[in-house]
N, C-alpha and C positions, 0 to 999 in steps of 0.2 A: 218560182217560190211560190209560193204560196200564204200569204203574212202571219196568215191566221192560221187555217191546219197544216203548218208543212210533211211532209213525211220525210220517217228516215233517214233515209239519203242526203234530202235537200236539210237538210236543217246538219247528218256532217260536211255532203263537200259547202255550204258558210263556215260554219269557224277552218273548213282547210282552209280554202280560200284568203280568207279572213287573214292565217295567219301564216298564211304565202308574205300574202300584201307586206302584213308588218316589219314579217322579218329583210322584205323590200325595199322597203320602208317610200313606199306605193301611199297614194293617197287614201284616205277611208271615210265610207258617212258615219252620217252619225252614229247608224245604228249599233254600226262594227265599230263603234269607236266604243263605243258600251261595251258592246261583246269581249273585245280585247282588254280593258280595267279592269272587267269580274277572273278572263283570260288568265291574267299575268296571274292574279290569285290565289291563279290557284297554277303553282309549277309544279307540280304534280304532273300537270297533262302534257306539259311539254313535251314531253317528242311521242307524247298519244297523237298532240294536234302537229305536230311538223314529219308523219309518221306516212299519208294515210293512204300505203299503198301499204303498208300489214295491217289497216287499222280500219278501214271502211266497210268492214263487214265481219268486223270481229262481232261476239256479241259477251259481252258481259251479264254475270252472274250471281247475281245479288243473295241466293242461297249460297254459292261461294266467297261470299261473304266480297263482290265485286260493285267497285261505285262505276254505274256508264261514265264518262267521263260529257260526253255530249248531251243526255240528257238534267247531268248537274250543273252546267252550263247554262241550260236552257231554264231548268228554272232558278238560273239567278238573277237572268234578264225578267224574264217576267215581272217574279218579286220588289225586282227593277222598277216597270214599266208600272205595279199595281202602287207601288209608293209615289211615283212621279205625278201621275194624276186624283192618286188618294179610291183609288177604286180596288176593288173596294173599300164606301165611305168608312173612313174609321185606321182607314190601316198603315194611313204615315200617324197619328199619333204611335199606334201598336207594333210598328216598326220601330218610332223613334223608342215609347218605354220599353222594350227587351233591347236593345242596342245599353240603353243606361242600365239596366240588370246582370246582363253577358259584359266582359270585357273585352271584349269590340265591336265595332259592328258588324263583323265579317263573324265569327259565330254569329248575332243572332239573325246576321239574313239567314244561318242554317238550319236553324229552331222555325222559324217562318217556313223556313225551302220542308221542312217534315209535315208540317200544315197540309202545306199547300199540297205536296204528296199524296195525303188522303185524303182531302178533301177528292182531289181529279181522281185518284181508283176510287169513289163512295161511290162523286157520281157517276163516274164511266160503270163499275157497277152494275152496280141499281136503275142505268139506262134517267138516271133520271140529272138537271140540268143544278149548276156548284151551287153551293150555301153557303152562301154569304157568311149569318147569324153561325150557324157552326164554326168557318175556317175560324172566325173571330174572336170568337168563346176559342178553338183552340189555339188563341194563338190569348188567348188570355187565362189560361191554364201555365206559359210556357215563362211569365213572368218568379 
């Protein structure tokens, strides 16, 4: 799996394998442990993760009000990594302030996720780089 640009199938297989390993009590890598912690915060996705045959090729349609669990979990992981290395600079403090203004750390991460998803969409749509300043501005508006 390409760590920096995994395919849709690679991401899904990572989460299916992670879930199977965790249920079997097998040792996890540090990345898998981090991903499992995120998955455990989302019991609504446990059945999806436990059923690769039914969900490997499934599409989740936002226009139908559906959230893609693999995208959601992956964005959580991206935010965790950004905070851990404070990249872009200031993200760690912005997330700390959001957590203080929301009812939970998890709710704050979801607010960050809205901004991250918007910035990724803008970068893709405009064939441009990720705009760190716009991302941090978006986070500031969430407080």
